[in-house]
N, C-alpha and C positions, 0 to 999 in steps of 0.2 A: 523794924526788922519783918524779915518773912515768916507768914504763920505757917505755912511749911516745912521749910529747912532753917529758919535762925539766920540767914544770912541778913546783914545790916550793911543800909544803905550807905553811902559815903557823900549823901549830898539829897536834893530834892528828888524824889523818887518819882520822876515822871513818865517814866516808861514801866513801873512796876504796874499789877493789874489790882484794883479794888472788888470786893465782895463784901456782901452782907449778908451775913448768916444767923437767922434768930436775931436778928435786930443790933448784930457787932459787926464792926466792919472790921475787915481784915485786909491784909498784904500779901502777893505775893511777887515775887521777884520775877526776873524775864527767863530763867531757867526753868522755872518751877511751872510759870504761866504756860511757856509753848510746852512742855512734856505731858500737862494737861489742859489742852487746850479746848479737846472734844467734851470733857466732864464741865468743863468751865459753862461754852454754849450751851450746853442741855443743861445749866443750872443746879448740879448736883452739889453736892453739899461737899466742903472738899474732906469730912472725915470717910465720903465714900470713893474718893481716888486718892 
């Protein structure tokens, strides 16, 4: 499940983005990852973006 929008993967999450924040692994769908690419590359925690 996407940690940002709640989308559910219909199979393996091969194209989703994975982030570890405060020791917790979070997954983001393609749409959320694309919309927040700069924040992800800047290593900002997801609550910030």
